KOLZA-505726 format. One record per residue (C-alpha): chain; x negated, y, z negated. Coordinates in nm, 2 decimals, decimal comma. Layout:
N
+--------+--------+--------+--------+
: cadena :   east :  north :     up :
+--------+--------+--------+--------+
:      A :      X :      Y :      Z :
...
+--------+--------+--------+--------+
This chain:
338
+--------+--------+--------+--------+
: cadena :   east :  north :     up :
+--------+--------+--------+--------+
:      A :  -4,09 :   9,95 :  -8,75 :
:      A :  -4,05 :   9,60 :  -8,62 :
:      A :  -4,20 :   9,33 :  -8,83 :
:      A :  -4,44 :   9,18 :  -8,57 :
:      A :  -4,60 :   8,84 :  -8,61 :
:      A :  -4,97 :   8,88 :  -8,52 :
:      A :  -5,23 :   8,62 :  -8,43 :
:      A :  -5,57 :   8,78 :  -8,49 :
:      A :  -5,86 :   8,57 :  -8,36 :
:      A :  -6,20 :   8,62 :  -8,51 :
:      A :  -6,05 :   8,80 :  -8,81 :
:      A :  -6,32 :   8,68 :  -9,05 :
:      A :  -6,59 :   8,87 :  -8,85 :
:      A :  -6,70 :   9,23 :  -8,88 :
:      A :  -6,45 :   9,43 :  -8,67 :
:      A :  -6,17 :   9,17 :  -8,70 :
:      A :  -6,18 :   9,18 :  -9,08 :
:      A :  -6,17 :   9,56 :  -9,09 :
:      A :  -5,87 :   9,54 :  -8,85 :
:      A :  -5,69 :   9,29 :  -9,07 :
:      A :  -5,72 :   9,54 :  -9,36 :
:      A :  -5,60 :   9,82 :  -9,13 :
:      A :  -5,29 :   9,64 :  -9,01 :
:      A :  -5,19 :   9,53 :  -9,36 :
:      A :  -5,23 :   9,89 :  -9,49 :
:      A :  -5,05 :  10,06 :  -9,20 :
:      A :  -4,78 :   9,82 :  -9,08 :
:      A :  -4,54 :   9,55 :  -9,21 :
:      A :  -4,67 :   9,30 :  -8,97 :
:      A :  -4,74 :   8,94 :  -9,07 :
:      A :  -5,10 :   8,85 :  -8,98 :
:      A :  -5,24 :   8,50 :  -8,92 :
:      A :  -5,61 :   8,50 :  -8,88 :
:      A :  -5,77 :   8,22 :  -8,68 :
:      A :  -6,14 :   8,20 :  -8,72 :
:      A :  -6,40 :   7,92 :  -8,67 :
:      A :  -6,62 :   8,05 :  -8,95 :
:      A :  -6,94 :   8,03 :  -8,75 :
:      A :  -7,24 :   8,23 :  -8,88 :
:      A :  -7,06 :   8,55 :  -8,79 :
:      A :  -6,74 :   8,47 :  -8,98 :
:      A :  -6,73 :   8,52 :  -9,36 :
:      A :  -6,43 :   8,47 :  -9,59 :
:      A :  -6,58 :   8,73 :  -9,82 :
:      A :  -6,49 :   8,98 :  -9,55 :
:      A :  -6,12 :   8,90 :  -9,62 :
:      A :  -6,14 :   8,91 : -10,00 :
:      A :  -5,95 :   9,23 : -10,02 :
:      A :  -5,64 :   9,09 :  -9,84 :
:      A :  -5,65 :   8,72 :  -9,94 :
:      A :  -5,35 :   8,76 : -10,17 :
:      A :  -5,15 :   8,99 :  -9,95 :
:      A :  -4,80 :   8,85 :  -9,89 :
:      A :  -4,83 :   8,91 :  -9,51 :
:      A :  -5,16 :   8,74 :  -9,47 :
:      A :  -5,26 :   8,38 :  -9,40 :
:      A :  -5,57 :   8,22 :  -9,27 :
:      A :  -5,64 :   7,92 :  -9,04 :
:      A :  -5,98 :   7,78 :  -8,99 :
:      A :  -6,00 :   7,67 :  -8,63 :
:      A :  -6,14 :   7,73 :  -8,28 :
:      A :  -5,98 :   7,92 :  -8,00 :
:      A :  -6,11 :   7,65 :  -7,77 :
:      A :  -5,89 :   7,40 :  -7,95 :
:      A :  -5,59 :   7,39 :  -7,72 :
:      A :  -5,37 :   7,17 :  -7,93 :
:      A :  -5,43 :   7,39 :  -8,24 :
:      A :  -5,33 :   7,70 :  -8,04 :
:      A :  -5,01 :   7,53 :  -7,92 :
:      A :  -4,92 :   7,43 :  -8,27 :
:      A :  -4,98 :   7,78 :  -8,41 :
:      A :  -4,77 :   7,95 :  -8,14 :
:      A :  -4,49 :   7,70 :  -8,18 :
:      A :  -4,49 :   7,74 :  -8,56 :
:      A :  -4,52 :   8,12 :  -8,59 :
:      A :  -4,38 :   8,25 :  -8,26 :
:      A :  -4,64 :   8,53 :  -8,24 :
:      A :  -4,53 :   8,84 :  -8,05 :
:      A :  -4,87 :   9,00 :  -8,07 :
:      A :  -5,22 :   8,87 :  -8,02 :
:      A :  -5,53 :   9,07 :  -8,10 :
:      A :  -5,83 :   8,89 :  -7,96 :
:      A :  -6,16 :   8,96 :  -8,14 :
:      A :  -6,31 :   8,61 :  -8,15 :
:      A :  -6,64 :   8,62 :  -7,95 :
:      A :  -7,00 :   8,53 :  -7,96 :
:      A :  -7,15 :   8,88 :  -7,96 :
:      A :  -7,52 :   8,88 :  -8,05 :
:      A :  -7,73 :   8,96 :  -7,74 :
:      A :  -8,05 :   8,79 :  -7,86 :
:      A :  -7,86 :   8,47 :  -7,93 :
:      A :  -7,71 :   8,48 :  -7,58 :
:      A :  -8,06 :   8,49 :  -7,44 :
:      A :  -8,18 :   8,18 :  -7,63 :
:      A :  -7,85 :   7,99 :  -7,63 :
:      A :  -7,60 :   8,11 :  -7,36 :
:      A :  -7,38 :   7,80 :  -7,36 :
:      A :  -7,18 :   7,90 :  -7,67 :
:      A :  -7,11 :   8,24 :  -7,52 :
:      A :  -6,97 :   8,08 :  -7,20 :
:      A :  -6,76 :   7,84 :  -7,41 :
:      A :  -6,61 :   8,09 :  -7,66 :
:      A :  -6,59 :   8,41 :  -7,46 :
:      A :  -6,47 :   8,27 :  -7,13 :
:      A :  -6,30 :   7,93 :  -7,20 :
:      A :  -6,17 :   8,04 :  -7,54 :
:      A :  -6,01 :   8,36 :  -7,39 :
:      A :  -5,85 :   8,16 :  -7,11 :
:      A :  -5,70 :   7,91 :  -7,35 :
:      A :  -5,57 :   8,18 :  -7,58 :
:      A :  -5,40 :   8,39 :  -7,31 :
:      A :  -5,27 :   8,08 :  -7,14 :
:      A :  -5,10 :   7,97 :  -7,46 :
:      A :  -4,95 :   8,32 :  -7,50 :
:      A :  -4,83 :   8,30 :  -7,14 :
:      A :  -4,66 :   7,97 :  -7,19 :
:      A :  -4,50 :   8,09 :  -7,51 :
:      A :  -4,38 :   8,43 :  -7,39 :
:      A :  -4,29 :   8,37 :  -7,03 :
:      A :  -4,08 :   8,14 :  -6,81 :
:      A :  -4,30 :   8,20 :  -6,51 :
:      A :  -4,47 :   8,49 :  -6,32 :
:      A :  -4,28 :   8,81 :  -6,39 :
:      A :  -4,03 :   8,63 :  -6,62 :
:      A :  -4,08 :   8,75 :  -6,98 :
:      A :  -3,85 :   8,58 :  -7,23 :
:      A :  -3,60 :   8,81 :  -7,40 :
:      A :  -3,74 :   8,72 :  -7,74 :
:      A :  -4,08 :   8,84 :  -7,63 :
:      A :  -3,99 :   9,15 :  -7,43 :
:      A :  -4,20 :   9,36 :  -7,67 :
:      A :  -4,49 :   9,11 :  -7,69 :
:      A :  -4,85 :   9,24 :  -7,65 :
:      A :  -5,19 :   9,07 :  -7,59 :
:      A :  -5,47 :   9,31 :  -7,69 :
:      A :  -5,82 :   9,20 :  -7,57 :
:      A :  -6,11 :   9,35 :  -7,75 :
:      A :  -6,42 :   9,40 :  -7,52 :
:      A :  -6,74 :   9,59 :  -7,51 :
:      A :  -6,92 :   9,87 :  -7,32 :
:      A :  -7,20 :   9,63 :  -7,24 :
:      A :  -6,99 :   9,50 :  -6,95 :
:      A :  -7,07 :   9,82 :  -6,76 :
:      A :  -7,45 :   9,76 :  -6,77 :
:      A :  -7,69 :  10,04 :  -6,85 :
:      A :  -7,70 :  10,41 :  -6,80 :
:      A :  -7,98 :  10,65 :  -6,72 :
:      A :  -8,04 :  10,96 :  -6,93 :
:      A :  -7,71 :  11,12 :  -6,82 :
:      A :  -7,36 :  11,00 :  -6,74 :
:      A :  -7,09 :  10,81 :  -6,93 :
:      A :  -6,90 :  10,48 :  -6,89 :
:      A :  -6,54 :  10,54 :  -6,79 :
:      A :  -6,26 :  10,29 :  -6,73 :
:      A :  -6,34 :  10,30 :  -6,36 :
:      A :  -6,72 :  10,23 :  -6,40 :
:      A :  -6,81 :   9,92 :  -6,20 :
:      A :  -6,90 :   9,62 :  -6,40 :
:      A :  -7,27 :   9,53 :  -6,41 :
:      A :  -7,35 :   9,31 :  -6,71 :
:      A :  -7,71 :   9,24 :  -6,77 :
:      A :  -7,72 :   8,97 :  -7,04 :
:      A :  -7,54 :   8,63 :  -7,08 :
:      A :  -7,34 :   8,79 :  -7,36 :
:      A :  -7,21 :   9,09 :  -7,15 :
:      A :  -7,16 :   8,86 :  -6,85 :
:      A :  -6,93 :   8,63 :  -7,06 :
:      A :  -6,74 :   8,93 :  -7,19 :
:      A :  -6,70 :   9,07 :  -6,84 :
:      A :  -6,56 :   8,74 :  -6,73 :
:      A :  -6,31 :   8,74 :  -7,01 :
:      A :  -6,20 :   9,09 :  -6,92 :
:      A :  -6,13 :   8,97 :  -6,56 :
:      A :  -5,93 :   8,67 :  -6,69 :
:      A :  -5,71 :   8,90 :  -6,89 :
:      A :  -5,67 :   9,14 :  -6,60 :
:      A :  -5,57 :   8,85 :  -6,37 :
:      A :  -5,29 :   8,75 :  -6,61 :
:      A :  -5,14 :   9,09 :  -6,58 :
:      A :  -5,16 :   9,11 :  -6,20 :
:      A :  -5,06 :   8,75 :  -6,13 :
:      A :  -4,81 :   8,68 :  -6,41 :
:      A :  -4,71 :   9,02 :  -6,54 :
:      A :  -4,84 :   8,94 :  -6,88 :
:      A :  -4,81 :   9,23 :  -7,13 :
:      A :  -5,19 :   9,28 :  -7,18 :
:      A :  -5,40 :   9,58 :  -7,28 :
:      A :  -5,79 :   9,58 :  -7,29 :
:      A :  -6,01 :   9,80 :  -7,50 :
:      A :  -6,39 :   9,84 :  -7,44 :
:      A :  -6,58 :   9,99 :  -7,73 :
:      A :  -6,92 :  10,13 :  -7,81 :
:      A :  -7,15 :  10,00 :  -8,08 :
:      A :  -6,96 :   9,96 :  -8,41 :
:      A :  -7,10 :  10,00 :  -8,76 :
:      A :  -6,96 :  10,00 :  -9,11 :
:      A :  -6,86 :   9,76 :  -9,39 :
:      A :  -6,88 :   9,38 :  -9,33 :
:      A :  -7,12 :   9,39 :  -9,03 :
:      A :  -7,33 :   9,08 :  -9,00 :
:      A :  -7,68 :   9,13 :  -9,14 :
:      A :  -7,84 :   9,04 :  -8,80 :
:      A :  -7,72 :   9,37 :  -8,64 :
:      A :  -7,94 :   9,68 :  -8,61 :
:      A :  -7,80 :   9,90 :  -8,89 :
:      A :  -7,77 :   9,63 :  -9,16 :
:      A :  -8,11 :   9,50 :  -9,06 :
:      A :  -8,26 :   9,85 :  -9,11 :
:      A :  -8,10 :   9,89 :  -9,45 :
:      A :  -8,19 :   9,53 :  -9,56 :
:      A :  -8,55 :   9,56 :  -9,46 :
:      A :  -8,58 :   9,91 :  -9,61 :
:      A :  -8,45 :   9,82 :  -9,96 :
:      A :  -8,65 :   9,49 :  -9,96 :
:      A :  -8,97 :   9,67 :  -9,88 :
:      A :  -9,03 :   9,48 :  -9,56 :
:      A :  -9,13 :   9,63 :  -9,22 :
:      A :  -8,83 :   9,78 :  -9,04 :
:      A :  -8,84 :   9,64 :  -8,68 :
:      A :  -8,75 :   9,87 :  -8,39 :
:      A :  -8,76 :   9,74 :  -8,03 :
:      A :  -9,00 :   9,89 :  -7,78 :
:      A :  -9,05 :  10,27 :  -7,84 :
:      A :  -8,71 :  10,32 :  -8,01 :
:      A :  -8,58 :  10,54 :  -7,73 :
:      A :  -8,29 :  10,31 :  -7,64 :
:      A :  -7,96 :  10,50 :  -7,69 :
:      A :  -7,63 :  10,38 :  -7,81 :
:      A :  -7,29 :  10,55 :  -7,87 :
:      A :  -7,20 :  10,47 :  -8,23 :
:      A :  -6,84 :  10,42 :  -8,36 :
:      A :  -6,74 :  10,38 :  -8,72 :
:      A :  -6,54 :  10,06 :  -8,74 :
:      A :  -6,23 :  10,22 :  -8,91 :
:      A :  -6,21 :  10,46 :  -8,61 :
:      A :  -6,23 :  10,16 :  -8,38 :
:      A :  -5,94 :   9,99 :  -8,56 :
:      A :  -5,72 :  10,30 :  -8,53 :
:      A :  -5,79 :  10,31 :  -8,16 :
:      A :  -5,71 :   9,94 :  -8,11 :
:      A :  -5,38 :   9,96 :  -8,30 :
:      A :  -5,28 :  10,27 :  -8,10 :
:      A :  -5,36 :  10,09 :  -7,77 :
:      A :  -5,16 :   9,79 :  -7,89 :
:      A :  -4,86 :   9,99 :  -7,98 :
:      A :  -4,86 :  10,26 :  -7,72 :
:      A :  -5,10 :  10,16 :  -7,44 :
:      A :  -4,98 :  10,12 :  -7,09 :
:      A :  -4,96 :   9,75 :  -6,99 :
:      A :  -5,24 :   9,63 :  -6,77 :
:      A :  -5,46 :   9,93 :  -6,86 :
:      A :  -5,80 :   9,95 :  -7,01 :
:      A :  -5,90 :  10,21 :  -7,28 :
:      A :  -6,26 :  10,29 :  -7,37 :
:      A :  -6,30 :  10,37 :  -7,74 :
:      A :  -6,62 :  10,56 :  -7,82 :
:      A :  -6,74 :  10,78 :  -8,10 :
:      A :  -6,92 :  11,05 :  -7,89 :
:      A :  -7,21 :  10,98 :  -8,12 :
:      A :  -7,51 :  10,90 :  -7,90 :
:      A :  -7,82 :  10,83 :  -8,10 :
:      A :  -8,16 :  10,68 :  -8,02 :
:      A :  -8,25 :  10,37 :  -8,22 :
:      A :  -8,54 :  10,55 :  -8,38 :
:      A :  -8,31 :  10,83 :  -8,49 :
:      A :  -8,09 :  10,57 :  -8,65 :
:      A :  -8,38 :  10,43 :  -8,84 :
:      A :  -8,50 :  10,77 :  -8,95 :
:      A :  -8,15 :  10,87 :  -9,06 :
:      A :  -8,10 :  10,56 :  -9,27 :
:      A :  -8,44 :  10,60 :  -9,43 :
:      A :  -8,37 :  10,96 :  -9,52 :
:      A :  -8,04 :  10,88 :  -9,68 :
:      A :  -8,20 :  10,59 :  -9,87 :
:      A :  -8,47 :  10,84 :  -9,99 :
:      A :  -8,19 :  11,04 : -10,14 :
:      A :  -7,97 :  10,76 : -10,27 :
:      A :  -8,24 :  10,50 : -10,38 :
:      A :  -8,57 :  10,69 : -10,39 :
:      A :  -8,91 :  10,53 : -10,43 :
:      A :  -9,27 :  10,65 : -10,43 :
:      A :  -9,31 :  10,69 : -10,06 :
:      A :  -9,05 :  10,75 :  -9,78 :
:      A :  -8,87 :  10,45 :  -9,63 :
:      A :  -8,98 :  10,58 :  -9,30 :
:      A :  -9,33 :  10,44 :  -9,37 :
:      A :  -9,19 :  10,09 :  -9,32 :
:      A :  -9,08 :  10,15 :  -8,96 :
:      A :  -9,27 :   9,93 :  -8,72 :
:      A :  -9,23 :   9,88 :  -8,34 :
:      A :  -9,19 :   9,53 :  -8,20 :
:      A :  -9,19 :   9,38 :  -7,85 :
:      A :  -8,89 :   9,49 :  -7,66 :
:      A :  -8,59 :   9,25 :  -7,59 :
:      A :  -8,58 :   9,10 :  -7,24 :
:      A :  -8,34 :   9,30 :  -7,02 :
:      A :  -8,28 :   9,55 :  -7,29 :
:      A :  -8,03 :   9,81 :  -7,16 :
:      A :  -8,16 :  10,16 :  -7,20 :
:      A :  -7,84 :  10,35 :  -7,28 :
:      A :  -7,47 :  10,30 :  -7,34 :
:      A :  -7,23 :  10,59 :  -7,38 :
:      A :  -6,85 :  10,59 :  -7,35 :
:      A :  -6,62 :  10,85 :  -7,21 :
:      A :  -6,32 :  10,82 :  -7,45 :
:      A :  -6,12 :  11,09 :  -7,27 :
:      A :  -5,84 :  10,85 :  -7,16 :
:      A :  -5,74 :  10,72 :  -7,50 :
:      A :  -5,79 :  11,07 :  -7,65 :
:      A :  -5,57 :  11,24 :  -7,39 :
:      A :  -5,31 :  10,97 :  -7,32 :
:      A :  -5,26 :  10,82 :  -7,66 :
:      A :  -5,39 :  11,10 :  -7,89 :
:      A :  -5,67 :  10,90 :  -8,05 :
:      A :  -5,96 :  11,08 :  -8,21 :
:      A :  -6,26 :  10,95 :  -8,41 :
:      A :  -6,25 :  11,08 :  -8,77 :
:      A :  -6,62 :  11,01 :  -8,85 :
:      A :  -6,93 :  11,15 :  -8,68 :
:      A :  -7,24 :  10,93 :  -8,71 :
:      A :  -7,39 :  11,13 :  -9,00 :
:      A :  -7,07 :  11,09 :  -9,22 :
:      A :  -7,01 :  10,73 :  -9,12 :
:      A :  -7,36 :  10,61 :  -9,18 :
:      A :  -7,37 :  10,76 :  -9,53 :
:      A :  -7,04 :  10,57 :  -9,61 :
:      A :  -7,19 :  10,25 :  -9,46 :
:      A :  -7,52 :  10,27 :  -9,66 :
:      A :  -7,33 :  10,33 :  -9,99 :
:      A :  -7,11 :  10,03 :  -9,91 :
:      A :  -7,42 :   9,81 :  -9,86 :
:      A :  -7,59 :   9,94 : -10,17 :
:      A :  -7,28 :   9,85 : -10,37 :
:      A :  -7,25 :   9,51 : -10,19 :
:      A :  -7,62 :   9,42 : -10,17 :
:      A :  -7,53 :   9,05 : -10,16 :
:      A :  -7,40 :   9,12 :  -9,81 :
:      A :  -7,75 :   9,21 :  -9,69 :
+--------+--------+--------+--------+
């Protein structure tokens, strides 16, 4: 297998750090992580790979055009895997500017630098980069919300409902435009909700675990009936790598776990597993409390992963019940991460 030189943006974050581990375990690629180390980035997420001979880290911002130019000139990357993004919906409601800057402007600057490095002009890929790939990691939230039935497919019209999802939709369109206008070798993936090791403690599943073990009220928005399709992060990584290596250029692949669960079910499942693994006098379920719903809270997301399953042969190895048990055990063994 060719020894690719990979720029992985946002690699100190949750999914990015898991993907760094995945690449270094399964390929001979050289990986340079570029991460701004905002609240969502944590060098502890990369502790398992920090001494790997094919790994290096650069602290920096994808919005720093001169830094991107310097890195591309130095390393001559032939693969870019673009994770870097502001991704917390609540934060996008209170402070949308950072989402516009990072998710839209940052994506533009990154793909523009790849274009200038890999191509001599529209449709003119340099010989040295004829196998280059730009993989853009996106979200199912760009599709809006679903009723009680139906699934998001790659042809579902975009209908983002938060500043976060609107900024990700915009970045998807930028990447798409570079394929259709310039012939850039791009692939986009849209995933359902991830969970697993290294997830930031503000997210739903780490919050439930943290509040439970600390004896605090476990907050659930509204009536807890909102539905998400859950994907174990390692399964997401295998899908991304498959799309990068074998995906058709210019195409989008939805990666979903086929694990739809209501938020209240998630809370109950975690409490029940904690009752088993870390028992106390009363069930952790007693700590569940309902809080005022989030503005514009999408009711349901669910992904149809048929395309990546049938065309590329991808399949999720974990169902929610197996993946959540692994996740809880990881957090109990790494309680400093809660």
